[in-house]
N, C-alpha and C positions, 0 to 999 in steps of 0.2 A: 646349258643345253636344254631348252624347254621342249615339252611334248608338242607334237604336231596335232593337227585337227582330229585325227583319228586315233590318238593315243589316250590311254587311260591315266597315265602318270608320267612324271619325268624320269622316274627310276622305279623298277620293280626289284624287290628284295625277296629271294626265295629262301625261307627258313628263318624262324625267329628265336634262334639261339643267341648266345652272346655276340657272335660275329654279325648276324643279321640284324639284331636289335641295335647294335652300335652303328652300323652303317645307316640304318633307317633313322636313328636319332640325329646323326650328324648331317645327313642329307636334308632332313626336314628343318634342322636349325639353320641351314644355309638357304632356306627359302624354296627348296624343291618340293614338288608334289611327289609323295612316296606312297607306294603300295607295298605293304609287308604281308606276305603270304605264309601261313603256317599250316602244315598238314594236320596237326593235332589240335586239341582244345586245351587251353591252360586251366588249371595247372597240370603239367605233364612232366614225367620223369625223364632223366637222362643219366646214363651210366657215367660216373665221374667220382673222383676223390673228394670233390666239393671244397677243396682248398684254394684259397686266393693268396697268391704271393704279393709282396709289396708293389711289385710292378703292375699287377692287376688292380690293386687298390688305387694306384695312381691314375689308371685309365678311368675307373669309376668316378674319381674325383673330378677329372676333366669333363666327364659327361654331366656332372651335376647331380649324380645319384646321391640320395640321402643315405650315408653309411653310419649314421648315429647308432650306437649299441642299443639304444632304446627302441630302434626300429627292427630289431631282431638280428643284428649282426653281432657275431662274436669275434673279438680281436685275439690274436695270438702273438707271442713274443719272439718266436723263432722255431727252430727245429730241435727236437730231442732225437738224437741218432743213437741207435743200438747197433753195435758191431763188435765182433771179436769178444763176445761176452762182456762187453763194457758199454757204457753209455755216456754221452755228452750233450749238454744243452748249449746250443749255438744261436745266440740272438741274431735277429735279422740285422744285416749291416746298416749302419748309420751313413747314408749318402744323401746328397742334395736332391738327386733325381727321384727318389722314392721315399715313402714314409717308412718309419722304423717298425712297422707292424704289418702283419698279414691278417687275413680274416678267413672265416669259413661260413658257408651257408649252402643248404641243400640246393641242388639244381632244380628241384621241384619248385622251390620258392624263388631262387635267383632268376631263372629264365623268365618266370612270369612277371617279376618286378621290372626287368629290363625291357620287356615288351610293352608294359604299361608306360614306362618312362619314354619310350619311342613314340607311343601314342600321344602323350602329353606334349611332346615336342612338335607334333603335327602329322605324324605318319598315320596312315589308315591301315589298321590291322584286320585281316580276314583269316579267322581260324577255321580249322576243318576244311581247308582248301588245299587240295593236293596238286602240286604242279606235275604235269605229266610229260612235259618236254618243252624244248625251245620252239619259238615261232621265228621262222627265217624269212627274210626278204627273198623272193623268188629270183630277182635279178642279181643281187649282190651276194647272197648267202649270209648276210649280216643278221645277227640276232636282233629282232625288233619287238620282242615280247615273249610270252609263255602261253602254252595250253595248260588247262587245269580242269579239275573236277571239283565242283563246289560242294558245300556242306549237304545240299539236298540232291547230290549225285548227278547234277547237270554238268555237261561239257561246257567250258567257257574259254574265251580268249582274252587275255589282257595285253595291252600293247604299251611299250615304252621305249625310248631311244637307248636306254642302258639297263642291263639286268645284272644284279649282284647275286651270285650263287653262294648261298650259305647253308646248303643243304646236307652238311655233315660228311662223315668219312666216306661213304659210298658215292655221294654226289652224282646221282643219276643225271642231273642236268648237265654236268661237265662230261660225263660219260657219253651222253647223247650227242655231244659236239665233237666226240673223238679225242677228248683230253683225258688220257689214261694215267693211272698211277704209275709211278716210277719204281722199278724193282732194285734200284741202287741206293735206296733210302732206308733207314731203320724203320722197324715196325714194332710197336709195343702192344701188349695185351693186358687188360686190367679186369679184374673181377672184384665186386664189392657187395656189401650188404650193410644193414643198419641194426644197431642194438639200442634198446632202451638203457639209459645210463644214469638216471636220477638216483641218488643215493649211493653211487659208486665212485671210486677214485677217478674214473674217466670223465665224470660230469664237469663240463666247462673247463677242461684242461687248457692252461694257458700256452701250451706248446703243441705244435704239430709234430706227431711222432712218426719216425721212419725207422724201420727194421731192415737193415741191409743184409742181415743174415737171418734166415728162418730155420729154427730147429724143431724137429718133430716132437721132442719132449717125451718120447716113449721110454719107459724104464729100461735101463741097461743099454740104451742106444744113444748115439750122438749124430743122428742123421741130419745132414744139412739139406734143407729143401731148396729147390730152385726158386729164383725170384726174390722179390723184396716186398715188405708189407708196410701198411701205414694204419694209423689210428688218428682220426681227426674229430675232435669234439665240435658239435654244431650249435651248442648253446640253447637248444630247444628240447633238451631231454634225451637226445640221441647222439650216437657217434657213428661215423662212417668208418667201417673196417674193411680193408681191402688188400689185395695182393696183385702184383703186376710183374711183368718181365719185358725185356727188350732184346731184340736181335738186330744185327746189322743189316739183314735183308729179309724180305718176306719168306724167301725159300729156306733160309737158315732157321727161322722160327718154325716153319712147318715141319722141319726135320726133327725138332726137339720133341714135339708131340706130348707135352705134359697135360694132364687133366687139372687145370688150375682151380676149378670149382672144388674138387676134392682136396687139393692142397690147402686151399683156404680153410675148409672145414677142419682139416687135420691140424693146422696151425692154431686156429681159434680154440679148438677143443683142449689144447694144452696151455692156454694162457691162465694166469692166476684166477682162482675162483672169485676173488673179490672184484674183479673187473666186470663180472656179470655177463660174460659173453656166452650165454646159455641159449638153448633152443627156445625156452620160454620167453626170453627177452628179445629174440630176433624179430625184427620188424621188416617184413617183405622178404622176397626171395633173393638168392645170389644171382646177380646179373653181370654179364661181361660185355666188353666192347673192344674193338681194335683202336689203337692210338697211332694215327698217321703222322709221321715225323719228318722234320728237316726239309720242308717244301717237297713233298713226294708227289705232287701233281703240278705239272707245268705244261704250257705256259700259264701264268696266273691271270693273263688278260688275252682275250681273242675276240675279235669281231663283235664288240658290244657287250661282252660278258666278263665280269670281274669275279675271280674266285677268292673267297675269304675264309679264314678259320680252318676247320677240319677239311673242308672241301678242297683246300689247297695244301693240306698236310703240314699245318703249322705248329704241331706239338713239338716241344723241346725234346731233343734226344737226351738231354742231361737229367731231366727230372719228371718227364711226362706231363708237364704243365702246358695247357693249351688255352685257358681262359684269357690270360693277359694278352697273348698274341692275336686272339680272335678279336678282342676289343680294339686293339691297336690297328689291326687290318681293316676293320670297319671304319675307323676314323680316317685312315690314309686313303681308303677307296673313295670315301665320301668327298674328301678334299680334291681328289683327281676328277671326280664327276662334276663337282661345282666349278672347278677351274676350266674344265672342258667346255662348260656352258658359255664361257666368255670368248671362246675362239670363234673365228669367222669362216673357217674353211674346214672341210671334212678331214684333210690331212692333218691340220694342226690339232683338231679335236682328238684324232686317233693317237697323235704323239703324246698328248697329255694323259689320255687314259692308259696308254702303254707305259707311261712313266710310273704308274702305281707299282709295277713289278720291280723296277729298278730301285725305288724308294725302300720297298720291303727287303730286297736283297742287300742293299747298302747297310740297312740297320741290323739285320739278322743273319745274313748269309754266312759271314765269317764265323759267327757264334755257332751256327748249326753245323758248319764244317768241323769245328772243334768237337762238337757233340757226336758227330759220326765217328771220329777217332776215338773218343771216349768209350762209345758203345763197343767198338771192336776190341778195346783193351779189356773191358770188364767181362766180355764173353769168355775169357780164359780164367777159370777158377783160381789158379795159382796166383795170378796177378791180383785178383779181387781179394783173396785172403791176405796177401802181403800188404796191400794198400789199407785194409781195414785194421790189421793187427799192428802194423809197424809205422806206417806213414800218417794215418789219420790222427793218432794221439799227439803228433808233434804240433804245437800251437801255431807255428807259422804255416804249416800245411793245412791245418784246420781252417785258418782264416782264409786261405786261398780257395779251399774247397767249397766253403759255404757261399762265398761270393760267386764262384764259377757255376756251381750247380743251381743256385737259386736265381741266376741272372740279375743279381742285385749289386752291380758294381757301377761306379761313376763313369759314364761314357766319355767324359772329358775332364781331365784333372784327377782329383782324388789322391789316395795314397798310392804306394808303390804296387800294391796288389791290383788296384783299379787300373793303373797304367799298364801293368804287365798283361792283364786280361784284354784290355783294349788293343794293345799292340799285337797280341796273338791273333785276335779276331780280324785285325786289318791285314796282317801279312799272309794269312792263308787264303786260298781261293774262295770266293763267296759261293755258297751252295746254290 
Protein backbone atom coordinates (compact mmCIF):
# COMPACT_ATOMS: atom_id res chain seq x y z
CA UNK A 1 0.00 0.00 0.00
CA UNK A 2 2.09 2.85 -1.30
CA UNK A 3 1.75 6.50 -0.35
CA UNK A 4 -0.17 8.72 -2.74
CA UNK A 5 1.11 11.87 -4.39
CA UNK A 6 0.14 13.99 -1.37
CA UNK A 7 1.47 11.59 1.28
CA UNK A 8 4.69 11.93 3.25
CA UNK A 9 5.17 8.21 3.88
CA UNK A 10 3.61 4.77 3.42
CA UNK A 11 3.10 4.51 7.18
CA UNK A 12 3.41 6.88 10.13
CA UNK A 13 4.34 5.45 13.54
CA UNK A 14 3.41 7.57 16.57
CA UNK A 15 5.82 6.90 19.44
CA UNK A 16 9.31 5.37 19.38
CA UNK A 17 9.09 2.98 22.32
CA UNK A 18 9.62 -0.76 21.77
CA UNK A 19 6.27 -1.19 19.98
CA UNK A 20 6.76 1.79 17.70
CA UNK A 21 10.38 1.07 16.88
CA UNK A 22 9.53 -2.56 16.18
CA UNK A 23 6.74 -1.55 13.80
CA UNK A 24 9.01 1.00 12.12
CA UNK A 25 11.83 -1.52 11.72
CA UNK A 26 9.64 -4.23 10.22
CA UNK A 27 7.79 -1.84 7.92
CA UNK A 28 11.05 -0.36 6.67
CA UNK A 29 12.51 -3.84 6.21
CA UNK A 30 9.52 -4.65 4.00
CA UNK A 31 10.40 -1.73 1.75
CA UNK A 32 7.88 0.77 3.07
CA UNK A 33 8.61 4.46 3.56
CA UNK A 34 8.28 4.97 7.32
CA UNK A 35 7.99 8.15 9.38
CA UNK A 36 8.63 7.53 13.10
CA UNK A 37 7.52 10.42 15.31
CA UNK A 38 8.72 10.72 18.92
CA UNK A 39 7.61 13.55 21.22
CA UNK A 40 10.79 13.46 23.34
CA UNK A 41 14.48 13.52 22.48
CA UNK A 42 16.63 10.43 22.98
CA UNK A 43 17.88 9.29 25.35
CA UNK A 44 14.71 9.60 27.38
CA UNK A 45 13.39 7.72 30.41
CA UNK A 46 10.41 5.38 30.76
CA UNK A 47 9.01 3.90 33.96
CA UNK A 48 9.60 0.16 33.73
CA UNK A 49 11.18 -2.77 35.52
CA UNK A 50 13.74 -2.93 32.68
CA UNK A 51 13.55 -6.74 32.60
CA UNK A 52 13.44 -8.68 29.33
CA UNK A 53 11.99 -12.19 29.41
CA UNK A 54 13.21 -14.88 26.98
CA UNK A 55 10.15 -14.08 24.87
CA UNK A 56 11.38 -10.49 24.50
CA UNK A 57 14.91 -11.69 23.74
CA UNK A 58 13.50 -13.84 20.92
CA UNK A 59 11.80 -10.78 19.39
CA UNK A 60 15.03 -8.78 19.55
CA UNK A 61 16.84 -11.64 17.82
CA UNK A 62 14.23 -11.64 15.03
CA UNK A 63 14.81 -7.93 14.55
CA UNK A 64 18.55 -8.43 14.23
CA UNK A 65 19.37 -6.32 17.28
CA UNK A 66 22.91 -6.95 18.54
CA UNK A 67 22.37 -8.45 22.01
CA UNK A 68 25.98 -9.38 22.69
CA UNK A 69 26.88 -8.80 26.38
CA UNK A 70 29.84 -6.78 25.10
CA UNK A 71 27.27 -4.26 23.83
CA UNK A 72 25.94 -3.56 27.32
CA UNK A 73 23.35 -6.30 27.69
CA UNK A 74 23.29 -8.32 30.90
CA UNK A 75 21.89 -11.83 30.75
CA UNK A 76 20.05 -13.54 33.59
CA UNK A 77 19.37 -17.20 34.28
CA UNK A 78 15.84 -16.98 35.63
CA UNK A 79 13.75 -15.83 38.57
CA UNK A 80 14.73 -15.84 42.22
CA UNK A 81 11.39 -15.85 44.01
CA UNK A 82 10.89 -14.87 47.65
CA UNK A 83 7.62 -15.91 49.31
CA UNK A 84 6.51 -17.30 52.65
CA UNK A 85 9.88 -16.40 54.17
CA UNK A 86 11.57 -18.75 51.72
CA UNK A 87 13.26 -18.39 48.34
CA UNK A 88 13.65 -20.44 45.17
CA UNK A 89 15.79 -19.99 42.09
CA UNK A 90 13.74 -20.92 39.02
CA UNK A 91 15.72 -21.13 35.77
CA UNK A 92 14.08 -19.92 32.60
CA UNK A 93 12.44 -22.90 30.90
CA UNK A 94 14.35 -24.62 28.12
CA UNK A 95 11.98 -24.50 25.14
CA UNK A 96 12.58 -24.39 21.42
CA UNK A 97 10.51 -21.23 20.95
CA UNK A 98 12.66 -19.00 23.18
CA UNK A 99 16.27 -18.79 24.40
CA UNK A 100 17.09 -20.10 27.86
CA UNK A 101 18.00 -16.69 29.24
CA UNK A 102 16.50 -13.28 29.83
CA UNK A 103 18.20 -9.89 29.87
CA UNK A 104 17.94 -6.49 31.47
CA UNK A 105 18.67 -3.03 30.16
CA UNK A 106 17.43 0.37 31.26
CA UNK A 107 14.67 1.83 29.10
CA UNK A 108 16.78 4.98 28.81
CA UNK A 109 19.23 2.91 26.80
CA UNK A 110 16.95 0.23 25.31
CA UNK A 111 14.46 2.56 23.65
CA UNK A 112 17.22 4.68 22.16
CA UNK A 113 18.95 1.62 20.74
CA UNK A 114 15.72 0.27 19.22
CA UNK A 115 14.92 3.63 17.61
CA UNK A 116 18.41 3.72 16.13
CA UNK A 117 17.90 0.17 14.84
CA UNK A 118 14.69 1.27 13.11
CA UNK A 119 16.62 4.15 11.54
CA UNK A 120 19.30 1.79 10.24
CA UNK A 121 16.52 -0.30 8.72
CA UNK A 122 15.36 2.74 6.76
CA UNK A 123 12.80 4.50 8.96
CA UNK A 124 12.96 8.29 9.25
CA UNK A 125 12.93 9.36 12.91
CA UNK A 126 11.72 12.82 13.93
CA UNK A 127 12.38 13.53 17.61
CA UNK A 128 10.72 16.29 19.67
CA UNK A 129 7.73 15.99 17.36
CA UNK A 130 4.51 15.85 19.35
CA UNK A 131 1.54 14.33 17.55
CA UNK A 132 -1.53 16.36 18.47
CA UNK A 133 -4.21 14.31 16.77
CA UNK A 134 -5.39 12.26 13.80
CA UNK A 135 -5.92 13.72 10.35
CA UNK A 136 -9.24 12.49 8.96
CA UNK A 137 -10.52 12.26 5.42
CA UNK A 138 -13.52 14.64 5.28
CA UNK A 139 -15.51 12.28 3.07
CA UNK A 140 -14.87 8.87 4.64
CA UNK A 141 -13.71 9.70 8.17
CA UNK A 142 -10.71 7.43 7.67
CA UNK A 143 -7.38 8.35 9.27
CA UNK A 144 -5.05 9.64 6.55
CA UNK A 145 -2.26 11.07 8.69
CA UNK A 146 -1.53 13.09 11.82
CA UNK A 147 -1.33 16.66 12.99
CA UNK A 148 1.77 17.51 14.98
CA UNK A 149 3.91 20.17 16.60
CA UNK A 150 7.52 20.14 15.46
CA UNK A 151 10.67 20.65 17.52
CA UNK A 152 10.60 24.38 16.72
CA UNK A 153 6.92 24.63 17.84
CA UNK A 154 5.48 24.83 14.34
CA UNK A 155 2.19 23.14 13.49
CA UNK A 156 2.63 20.44 10.87
CA UNK A 157 0.62 17.83 9.00
CA UNK A 158 2.03 14.46 7.95
CA UNK A 159 0.04 12.20 5.64
CA UNK A 160 0.13 8.42 5.17
CA UNK A 161 -2.39 5.67 4.26
CA UNK A 162 -1.83 3.91 7.63
CA UNK A 163 -0.97 5.18 11.11
CA UNK A 164 0.43 2.97 13.89
CA UNK A 165 -0.46 4.34 17.33
CA UNK A 166 2.34 3.40 19.73
CA UNK A 167 1.89 6.36 22.06
CA UNK A 168 1.64 4.54 25.37
CA UNK A 169 -0.86 3.84 28.09
CA UNK A 170 -2.85 7.08 27.72
CA UNK A 171 -2.76 6.92 23.87
CA UNK A 172 -4.20 10.31 23.14
CA UNK A 173 -4.27 9.33 19.48
CA UNK A 174 -6.65 6.42 20.15
CA UNK A 175 -8.69 8.51 22.57
CA UNK A 176 -9.15 11.18 19.89
CA UNK A 177 -10.64 8.47 17.67
CA UNK A 178 -13.08 7.44 20.38
CA UNK A 179 -11.25 4.19 21.19
CA UNK A 180 -11.53 4.14 24.97
CA UNK A 181 -9.93 1.96 27.61
CA UNK A 182 -12.00 -0.95 28.85
CA UNK A 183 -13.01 -1.11 32.50
CA UNK A 184 -13.28 -4.91 32.53
CA UNK A 185 -9.55 -5.48 32.21
CA UNK A 186 -6.88 -5.65 34.94
CA UNK A 187 -4.81 -2.58 35.69
CA UNK A 188 -1.41 -2.57 37.32
CA UNK A 189 0.61 0.12 39.01
CA UNK A 190 4.39 0.18 39.25
CA UNK A 191 6.87 2.43 41.03
CA UNK A 192 10.61 2.15 40.66
CA UNK A 193 13.93 3.83 41.26
CA UNK A 194 17.61 3.01 40.76
CA UNK A 195 20.50 2.40 43.15
CA UNK A 196 24.23 2.33 42.50
CA UNK A 197 25.28 -1.27 43.02
CA UNK A 198 29.00 -1.66 42.31
CA UNK A 199 30.69 -3.35 45.23
CA UNK A 200 27.40 -4.78 46.58
CA UNK A 201 25.91 -8.29 46.36
CA UNK A 202 23.34 -6.90 43.92
CA UNK A 203 25.90 -5.99 41.25
CA UNK A 204 25.50 -8.10 38.09
CA UNK A 205 23.16 -10.57 39.80
CA UNK A 206 22.46 -13.49 37.45
CA UNK A 207 18.84 -13.74 38.63
CA UNK A 208 15.85 -11.42 38.25
CA UNK A 209 14.54 -11.22 41.79
CA UNK A 210 10.84 -11.14 42.63
CA UNK A 211 9.43 -10.66 46.14
CA UNK A 212 5.86 -11.95 46.23
CA UNK A 213 5.50 -10.88 49.85
CA UNK A 214 6.83 -7.58 51.18
CA UNK A 215 7.40 -7.23 54.89
CA UNK A 216 7.84 -3.95 56.69
CA UNK A 217 10.73 -5.29 58.75
CA UNK A 218 9.83 -3.05 61.67
CA UNK A 219 10.97 -4.37 65.07
CA UNK A 220 8.26 -6.30 66.88
CA UNK A 221 5.99 -6.32 63.83
CA UNK A 222 5.29 -8.72 60.97
CA UNK A 223 3.32 -6.40 58.75
CA UNK A 224 2.69 -7.69 55.24
CA UNK A 225 2.76 -4.82 52.76
CA UNK A 226 0.47 -4.85 49.71
CA UNK A 227 1.97 -5.54 46.30
CA UNK A 228 5.08 -7.30 45.06
CA UNK A 229 8.66 -6.13 44.66
CA UNK A 230 11.52 -6.71 42.26
CA UNK A 231 15.28 -6.19 42.05
CA UNK A 232 16.88 -6.37 38.59
CA UNK A 233 20.61 -5.88 38.07
CA UNK A 234 21.32 -3.86 34.92
CA UNK A 235 25.00 -4.63 34.49
CA UNK A 236 25.94 -0.96 34.33
CA UNK A 237 26.61 -0.44 38.02
CA UNK A 238 22.96 0.10 38.91
CA UNK A 239 19.93 -1.98 39.88
CA UNK A 240 16.26 -1.31 39.22
CA UNK A 241 14.27 -1.63 42.44
CA UNK A 242 10.52 -1.42 42.25
CA UNK A 243 7.15 -2.29 43.69
CA UNK A 244 3.89 -2.99 41.90
CA UNK A 245 0.35 -4.16 42.34
CA UNK A 246 -2.46 -5.36 40.11
CA UNK A 247 -6.23 -5.27 40.41
CA UNK A 248 -8.89 -6.97 38.32
CA UNK A 249 -10.47 -3.65 37.34
CA UNK A 250 -9.44 0.03 37.46
CA UNK A 251 -12.27 0.72 39.91
CA UNK A 252 -11.02 -1.94 42.28
CA UNK A 253 -7.52 -0.50 42.18
CA UNK A 254 -8.82 3.01 42.88
CA UNK A 255 -10.67 1.67 45.91
CA UNK A 256 -7.45 0.30 47.42
CA UNK A 257 -5.80 3.71 47.58
CA UNK A 258 -2.29 2.75 48.72
CA UNK A 259 0.62 5.19 48.63
CA UNK A 260 3.01 2.95 46.69
CA UNK A 261 5.83 5.50 46.69
CA UNK A 262 5.88 5.39 50.50
CA UNK A 263 5.50 1.63 50.52
CA UNK A 264 8.53 1.28 48.27
CA UNK A 265 10.55 3.52 50.55
CA UNK A 266 9.43 1.51 53.59
CA UNK A 267 10.38 -1.81 52.00
CA UNK A 268 13.75 -0.59 50.74
CA UNK A 269 14.62 0.96 54.11
CA UNK A 270 14.47 -2.48 55.70
CA UNK A 271 16.53 -4.39 53.14
CA UNK A 272 19.97 -5.68 54.24
CA UNK A 273 22.57 -2.95 54.67
CA UNK A 274 24.99 -4.83 52.41
CA UNK A 275 22.66 -4.29 49.44
CA UNK A 276 23.43 -0.59 49.53
CA UNK A 277 19.86 0.64 49.01
CA UNK A 278 20.54 3.89 50.84
CA UNK A 279 19.55 7.48 50.03
CA UNK A 280 23.18 8.23 49.15
CA UNK A 281 23.19 5.46 46.52
CA UNK A 282 19.80 6.27 45.05
CA UNK A 283 19.99 7.44 41.44
CA UNK A 284 17.00 9.54 40.40
CA UNK A 285 13.55 9.89 41.87
CA UNK A 286 10.91 7.26 42.50
CA UNK A 287 8.60 7.31 39.50
CA UNK A 288 5.36 5.46 38.84
CA UNK A 289 3.16 4.47 35.93
CA UNK A 290 0.02 2.51 35.12
CA UNK A 291 0.28 -0.89 33.45
CA UNK A 292 -2.58 -1.47 30.97
CA UNK A 293 -3.28 -5.19 30.79
CA UNK A 294 -5.05 -7.86 28.79
CA UNK A 295 -5.98 -5.87 25.63
CA UNK A 296 -7.65 -3.09 27.60
CA UNK A 297 -8.22 -0.85 24.57
CA UNK A 298 -10.27 -2.17 21.66
CA UNK A 299 -10.73 -2.33 18.75
CA UNK A 300 -7.03 -2.64 17.97
CA UNK A 301 -7.65 -1.57 14.36
CA UNK A 302 -10.04 1.03 13.07
CA UNK A 303 -10.20 3.12 9.90
CA UNK A 304 -6.50 3.17 9.06
CA UNK A 305 -5.11 3.12 12.62
CA UNK A 306 -3.43 0.14 14.29
CA UNK A 307 -2.85 0.15 18.06
CA UNK A 308 0.29 -1.57 19.39
CA UNK A 309 1.93 -2.06 22.78
CA UNK A 310 0.65 -0.09 25.77
CA UNK A 311 -1.70 1.87 23.50
CA UNK A 312 -3.65 -1.37 23.09
CA UNK A 313 -3.13 -2.49 26.71
CA UNK A 314 -0.87 -5.45 25.92
CA UNK A 315 0.82 -5.89 29.31
CA UNK A 316 0.54 -9.44 30.68
CA UNK A 317 -1.78 -9.77 33.71
CA UNK A 318 0.48 -12.56 35.00
CA UNK A 319 3.74 -10.67 35.41
CA UNK A 320 3.44 -7.04 34.30
CA UNK A 321 5.63 -7.74 31.25
CA UNK A 322 4.90 -5.53 28.28
CA UNK A 323 8.07 -5.24 26.19
CA UNK A 324 7.85 -8.69 24.57
CA UNK A 325 4.27 -8.13 23.47
CA UNK A 326 5.03 -4.61 22.27
CA UNK A 327 7.81 -5.94 20.05
CA UNK A 328 5.59 -8.74 18.80
CA UNK A 329 2.71 -6.37 18.05
CA UNK A 330 4.99 -4.12 16.01
CA UNK A 331 6.07 -7.13 13.95
CA UNK A 332 2.52 -8.40 13.36
CA UNK A 333 1.24 -4.90 12.54
CA UNK A 334 4.02 -4.38 10.00
CA UNK A 335 3.21 -7.68 8.34
CA UNK A 336 -0.46 -6.70 8.03
CA UNK A 337 0.50 -3.32 6.53
CA UNK A 338 2.93 -4.89 4.07
CA UNK A 339 0.38 -7.51 3.03
CA UNK A 340 -2.36 -4.88 2.63
CA UNK A 341 -0.13 -3.14 0.11
CA UNK A 342 -0.49 -6.12 -2.23
CA UNK A 343 -4.30 -6.01 -2.30
CA UNK A 344 -6.11 -4.31 -5.18
CA UNK A 345 -9.35 -3.12 -3.56
CA UNK A 346 -10.16 -0.98 -0.52
CA UNK A 347 -12.29 -3.78 0.95
CA UNK A 348 -9.52 -6.37 0.68
CA UNK A 349 -6.96 -3.97 2.17
CA UNK A 350 -9.25 -3.28 5.13
CA UNK A 351 -9.75 -7.01 5.65
CA UNK A 352 -6.00 -7.58 5.82
CA UNK A 353 -5.41 -4.68 8.19
CA UNK A 354 -8.28 -5.85 10.39
CA UNK A 355 -6.68 -9.27 10.48
CA UNK A 356 -3.98 -7.81 12.75
CA UNK A 357 -6.48 -7.88 15.62
CA UNK A 358 -7.39 -11.51 15.01
CA UNK A 359 -3.74 -12.57 14.86
CA UNK A 360 -2.95 -10.91 18.18
CA UNK A 361 -6.08 -12.35 19.81
CA UNK A 362 -5.33 -15.83 18.46
CA UNK A 363 -1.82 -15.77 19.93
CA UNK A 364 -2.41 -13.97 23.23
CA UNK A 365 -6.16 -13.78 23.87
CA UNK A 366 -6.55 -17.07 25.70
CA UNK A 367 -3.39 -16.48 27.74
CA UNK A 368 -4.67 -13.05 28.78
CA UNK A 369 -8.04 -14.56 29.75
CA UNK A 370 -6.20 -16.96 32.06
CA UNK A 371 -4.31 -13.94 33.39
CA UNK A 372 -7.53 -12.16 34.28
CA UNK A 373 -8.64 -15.19 36.27
CA UNK A 374 -5.23 -15.30 37.97
CA UNK A 375 -5.54 -11.65 39.04
CA UNK A 376 -9.00 -12.24 40.52
CA UNK A 377 -7.57 -15.11 42.56
CA UNK A 378 -4.54 -13.33 43.99
CA UNK A 379 -6.69 -10.36 45.02
CA UNK A 380 -7.74 -12.57 47.94
CA UNK A 381 -4.95 -12.52 50.56
CA UNK A 382 -5.88 -15.96 51.93
CA UNK A 383 -5.49 -17.57 48.50
CA UNK A 384 -2.20 -15.76 47.93
CA UNK A 385 -0.83 -16.91 51.30
CA UNK A 386 -1.90 -20.50 50.71
CA UNK A 387 -0.32 -20.52 47.24
CA UNK A 388 3.04 -19.10 48.33
CA UNK A 389 3.36 -21.19 51.48
CA UNK A 390 1.99 -24.57 50.46
CA UNK A 391 1.58 -24.83 46.67
CA UNK A 392 4.64 -23.04 45.33
CA UNK A 393 7.22 -25.22 47.15
CA UNK A 394 5.87 -28.34 45.37
CA UNK A 395 8.30 -28.98 42.46
CA UNK A 396 5.64 -29.86 39.91
CA UNK A 397 3.64 -26.75 40.83
CA UNK A 398 6.79 -24.65 40.68
CA UNK A 399 7.51 -25.94 37.16
CA UNK A 400 3.98 -25.08 36.06
CA UNK A 401 4.02 -21.65 37.68
CA UNK A 402 7.32 -20.46 36.21
CA UNK A 403 6.23 -21.38 32.68
CA UNK A 404 2.77 -19.88 33.09
CA UNK A 405 3.83 -16.66 34.75
CA UNK A 406 6.80 -16.04 32.47
CA UNK A 407 4.89 -16.99 29.28
CA UNK A 408 7.82 -19.24 28.39
CA UNK A 409 6.08 -22.41 27.34
CA UNK A 410 6.28 -24.33 24.08
CA UNK A 411 3.20 -23.23 22.08
CA UNK A 412 3.21 -26.47 20.08
CA UNK A 413 4.44 -29.72 21.57
CA UNK A 414 6.85 -29.64 24.50
CA UNK A 415 6.37 -31.47 27.79
CA UNK A 416 3.12 -32.06 29.66
CA UNK A 417 3.27 -28.61 31.29
CA UNK A 418 3.59 -26.92 27.90
CA UNK A 419 0.70 -28.96 26.53
CA UNK A 420 -1.48 -28.21 29.55
CA UNK A 421 -0.91 -24.44 29.36
CA UNK A 422 -1.49 -24.46 25.60
CA UNK A 423 -4.71 -26.43 26.06
CA UNK A 424 -5.96 -24.07 28.76
CA UNK A 425 -5.20 -21.02 26.61
CA UNK A 426 -7.14 -22.55 23.73
CA UNK A 427 -10.28 -23.65 25.59
CA UNK A 428 -10.95 -20.36 27.37
CA UNK A 429 -12.53 -17.48 25.41
CA UNK A 430 -9.93 -15.20 23.82
CA UNK A 431 -9.67 -11.82 25.56
